[in-house]
VEXMARVEX-717450 format. One record per residue (C-alpha): residue in one letter; chain; x, y, z. Coordinates in nm, 4 decimals, decimal comma. Layout:
<atoms>
ATOM; a; A; X; Y; Z
...
</atoms>
This chain:
<atoms>
ATOM; m; A; 3,7119; -3,0420; 4,0766
ATOM; e; A; 3,3440; -2,9370; 4,1594
ATOM; s; A; 3,4928; -2,7867; 4,4945
ATOM; f; A; 3,7725; -2,6043; 4,3414
ATOM; n; A; 3,5128; -2,4648; 4,0731
ATOM; r; A; 3,3139; -2,3263; 4,3893
ATOM; i; A; 3,6267; -2,1618; 4,5212
ATOM; k; A; 3,7132; -2,0211; 4,1738
ATOM; d; A; 3,3540; -1,8763; 4,1393
ATOM; r; A; 3,4041; -1,6929; 4,4505
ATOM; l; A; 3,7394; -1,5486; 4,3741
ATOM; t; A; 3,7081; -1,1703; 4,2446
ATOM; l; A; 3,9521; -0,8786; 4,1670
ATOM; t; A; 3,8435; -0,5689; 4,2978
ATOM; e; A; 3,8926; -0,2327; 4,1178
ATOM; d; A; 4,2133; -0,1524; 4,3342
ATOM; n; A; 4,3450; -0,5127; 4,2351
ATOM; r; A; 4,2790; -0,7003; 4,5621
ATOM; l; A; 4,2203; -1,0366; 4,5147
ATOM; m; A; 3,8944; -1,1771; 4,7267
ATOM; l; A; 3,7785; -1,4993; 4,8330
ATOM; s; A; 3,4191; -1,3838; 4,9153
ATOM; e; A; 3,4783; -1,1256; 5,1806
ATOM; v; A; 3,8374; -1,2533; 5,2701
ATOM; p; A; 4,1465; -1,0825; 5,0957
ATOM; m; A; 4,3963; -1,3168; 4,9505
ATOM; i; A; 4,7298; -1,3457; 4,7893
ATOM; l; A; 4,8325; -1,6059; 4,5201
ATOM; t; A; 5,1968; -1,6771; 4,5556
ATOM; p; A; 5,4232; -1,9944; 4,4564
ATOM; r; A; 5,4798; -2,2377; 4,7325
ATOM; w; A; 5,8729; -2,1769; 4,6523
ATOM; f; A; 5,8102; -1,8492; 4,7621
ATOM; f; A; 5,6379; -1,9158; 5,0919
ATOM; v; A; 5,8957; -2,1961; 5,1820
ATOM; g; A; 6,1588; -1,9673; 5,1036
ATOM; i; A; 6,0677; -1,7095; 5,3536
ATOM; m; A; 6,0131; -1,9916; 5,6013
ATOM; k; A; 6,3829; -2,1178; 5,5590
ATOM; r; A; 6,5075; -1,7614; 5,5831
ATOM; v; A; 6,3228; -1,6936; 5,9090
ATOM; a; A; 6,4668; -2,0201; 6,0618
ATOM; e; A; 6,8169; -1,9432; 5,9249
ATOM; k; A; 6,8040; -1,5861; 6,0889
ATOM; a; A; 6,6182; -1,6517; 6,4098
ATOM; g; A; 6,6852; -2,0084; 6,4650
ATOM; s; A; 6,4397; -2,2956; 6,4283
ATOM; d; A; 6,2633; -2,2682; 6,7527
ATOM; i; A; 6,1825; -1,8851; 6,6910
ATOM; a; A; 6,0614; -1,9752; 6,3386
ATOM; s; A; 5,8529; -2,2462; 6,4790
ATOM; e; A; 5,6922; -2,0062; 6,7373
ATOM; i; A; 5,6492; -1,7367; 6,4775
ATOM; y; A; 5,4747; -1,9707; 6,2203
ATOM; y; A; 5,2516; -2,1293; 6,5071
ATOM; e; A; 5,1159; -1,8033; 6,6138
ATOM; a; A; 5,0525; -1,6545; 6,2917
ATOM; a; A; 4,8908; -1,9616; 6,1730
ATOM; f; A; 4,6885; -1,9837; 6,4915
ATOM; d; A; 4,5636; -1,6172; 6,4318
ATOM; g; A; 4,4861; -1,6561; 6,0803
ATOM; a; A; 4,2779; -1,9854; 6,1233
ATOM; y; A; 4,0908; -1,8360; 6,4089
ATOM; k; A; 4,0068; -1,5218; 6,2193
ATOM; w; A; 3,9268; -1,7591; 5,8920
ATOM; a; A; 3,7154; -1,9695; 6,1500
ATOM; k; A; 3,5197; -1,6549; 6,2872
ATOM; v; A; 3,4161; -1,5602; 5,9276
ATOM; q; A; 3,2677; -1,8999; 5,8644
ATOM; m; A; 3,0846; -1,8932; 6,1902
ATOM; e; A; 2,9089; -1,5489; 6,0972
ATOM; s; A; 2,8080; -1,7332; 5,7927
ATOM; g; A; 2,6148; -1,9903; 6,0191
ATOM; l; A; 2,8520; -2,2739; 6,0392
ATOM; k; A; 2,9154; -2,4464; 6,3744
ATOM; g; A; 3,1373; -2,7063; 6,5584
ATOM; r; A; 3,3208; -2,9629; 6,3322
ATOM; a; A; 3,1674; -2,7965; 6,0121
ATOM; v; A; 3,3914; -2,4949; 6,0724
ATOM; v; A; 3,7073; -2,6779; 6,0752
ATOM; e; A; 3,6106; -2,9165; 5,7774
ATOM; q; A; 3,5490; -2,5738; 5,5720
ATOM; y; A; 3,8532; -2,4331; 5,6785
ATOM; l; A; 4,0502; -2,7628; 5,5830
ATOM; g; A; 3,8648; -2,8204; 5,2488
ATOM; s; A; 3,9407; -2,4405; 5,1590
ATOM; m; A; 4,3142; -2,5301; 5,2198
ATOM; t; A; 4,2967; -2,8263; 5,0151
ATOM; h; A; 4,1507; -2,6431; 4,7160
ATOM; r; A; 4,3981; -2,3618; 4,7543
ATOM; g; A; 4,6904; -2,6095; 4,6993
ATOM; w; A; 4,8237; -2,6596; 5,0484
ATOM; g; A; 4,7409; -3,0468; 5,0030
ATOM; r; A; 4,4697; -3,2645; 5,1391
ATOM; f; A; 4,3810; -3,2599; 5,4871
ATOM; e; A; 4,1732; -3,5223; 5,6784
ATOM; i; A; 4,0194; -3,5234; 6,0135
ATOM; n; A; 4,0656; -3,8426; 6,2007
ATOM; r; A; 3,9124; -3,7382; 6,5119
ATOM; f; A; 3,7347; -3,4291; 6,6326
ATOM; d; A; 3,6252; -3,4375; 6,9819
ATOM; e; A; 3,4828; -3,0963; 7,0733
ATOM; e; A; 3,3754; -3,1896; 7,4150
ATOM; n; A; 3,7462; -3,2798; 7,5104
ATOM; g; A; 3,9131; -3,0585; 7,3083
ATOM; t; A; 4,0989; -3,3280; 7,1245
ATOM; g; A; 4,1693; -3,3756; 6,7358
ATOM; r; A; 4,3759; -3,5887; 6,5216
ATOM; f; A; 4,4443; -3,4845; 6,1598
ATOM; r; A; 4,6238; -3,6414; 5,8502
ATOM; y; A; 4,7858; -3,4008; 5,6004
ATOM; f; A; 4,8467; -3,5627; 5,2506
ATOM; h; A; 5,0771; -3,4128; 4,9723
ATOM; s; A; 5,1875; -3,0967; 5,1997
ATOM; a; A; 5,2862; -2,8295; 4,9740
ATOM; v; A; 5,5458; -2,7216; 5,2085
ATOM; a; A; 5,7201; -3,0929; 5,2732
ATOM; l; A; 5,6976; -3,1367; 4,8871
ATOM; e; A; 5,9025; -2,8211; 4,8269
ATOM; y; A; 6,1515; -2,8862; 5,1134
ATOM; g; A; 6,1955; -3,2543; 4,9938
ATOM; n; A; 6,2901; -3,5293; 5,2286
ATOM; t; A; 6,4867; -3,3679; 5,4969
ATOM; g; A; 6,4283; -3,6004; 5,7958
ATOM; n; A; 6,2810; -3,3159; 5,9915
ATOM; a; A; 5,9106; -3,1917; 6,0418
ATOM; v; A; 5,8970; -2,8998; 5,8299
ATOM; c; A; 5,5015; -2,8021; 5,8300
ATOM; l; A; 5,5684; -2,5345; 6,0985
ATOM; w; A; 5,2311; -2,3431; 6,0461
ATOM; v; A; 4,9892; -2,6307; 6,0339
ATOM; p; A; 4,9832; -2,6956; 6,4293
ATOM; g; A; 4,9172; -2,3470; 6,4909
ATOM; a; A; 4,6477; -2,3196; 6,2235
ATOM; l; A; 4,4722; -2,6546; 6,3387
ATOM; a; A; 4,4673; -2,5265; 6,7162
ATOM; g; A; 4,3534; -2,1807; 6,5922
ATOM; g; A; 4,0564; -2,3241; 6,4231
ATOM; f; A; 3,9806; -2,5726; 6,6795
ATOM; q; A; 4,0068; -2,2991; 6,9478
ATOM; a; A; 3,7614; -2,0818; 6,7644
ATOM; v; A; 3,5134; -2,3814; 6,7674
ATOM; l; A; 3,5527; -2,4299; 7,1323
ATOM; d; A; 3,5155; -2,0397; 7,2125
ATOM; q; A; 3,2002; -2,0297; 6,9942
ATOM; s; A; 3,0441; -2,3084; 7,2186
ATOM; d; A; 3,1761; -2,1339; 7,5310
ATOM; r; A; 3,4146; -2,4162; 7,6218
ATOM; d; A; 3,6738; -2,3112; 7,8772
ATOM; v; A; 3,9377; -2,5125; 7,7296
ATOM; m; A; 4,2596; -2,3755; 7,5538
ATOM; v; A; 4,4268; -2,6223; 7,3113
ATOM; k; A; 4,7714; -2,6590; 7,1318
ATOM; g; A; 4,8700; -2,8268; 6,8046
ATOM; r; A; 5,1764; -3,0447; 6,7225
ATOM; e; A; 5,3199; -3,2130; 6,4338
ATOM; d; A; 5,3716; -3,5828; 6,5300
ATOM; s; A; 5,5052; -3,6752; 6,1842
ATOM; c; A; 5,6028; -3,5232; 5,8448
ATOM; l; A; 5,6091; -3,6301; 5,4676
ATOM; s; A; 5,9404; -3,4506; 5,4809
ATOM; q; A; 6,0729; -3,7426; 5,7189
ATOM; g; A; 6,0082; -3,9901; 5,4295
ATOM; l; A; 5,6641; -4,0837; 5,5635
ATOM; p; A; 5,3518; -4,1113; 5,3198
ATOM; y; A; 5,1751; -3,8180; 5,5027
ATOM; c; A; 5,1972; -3,5593; 5,8030
ATOM; e; A; 5,0039; -3,6270; 6,1290
ATOM; f; A; 4,8863; -3,3705; 6,3640
ATOM; a; A; 4,7089; -3,3666; 6,7257
ATOM; v; A; 4,5327; -3,0863; 6,8925
ATOM; d; A; 4,4914; -3,1221; 7,2787
ATOM; p; A; 4,3963; -2,9191; 7,5560
ATOM; i; A; 4,6651; -2,7093; 7,7472
ATOM; v; A; 4,4649; -2,5321; 8,0069
ATOM; t; A; 4,1172; -2,6056; 8,1466
ATOM; i; A; 3,9945; -2,2776; 8,2845
ATOM; s; A; 3,7579; -2,3014; 8,5947
</atoms>
């Protein structure tokens, strides 16, 4: 609860009615609203395009978030820990880093109580379409900060919505630039 209170204490509403978390503009929305958008995009564009859209948007968003944290002095794993902790305290579910290997550009993550998977219910499918991109985006920012010539990609290996106790994700290198 203490970490939630730290986030709550950093929330402000500006004179022009913008919600800010420190210097980051935010919105507060119910999970059914977010999942409703995800479902409509998949219905209209197809699941492959929807996955690509959410991956890329989450990658960009996490990368930007990580850059803000780096500007405040965080480095390496601490950047990703801060990002995932913030996501946890903003109601997305609880993230756990099982492996974070900056040298090789690999990471393994567990995600408990995914807000998206809980809203979808037991579908038999992986539904956390945005998370692989978010993990890869945060990880990529860390690699770029340390001048590592590695590009990474995230993937969802299993999902709470498949009837499992939690979601599992991996981040691995896709290209080594020489």
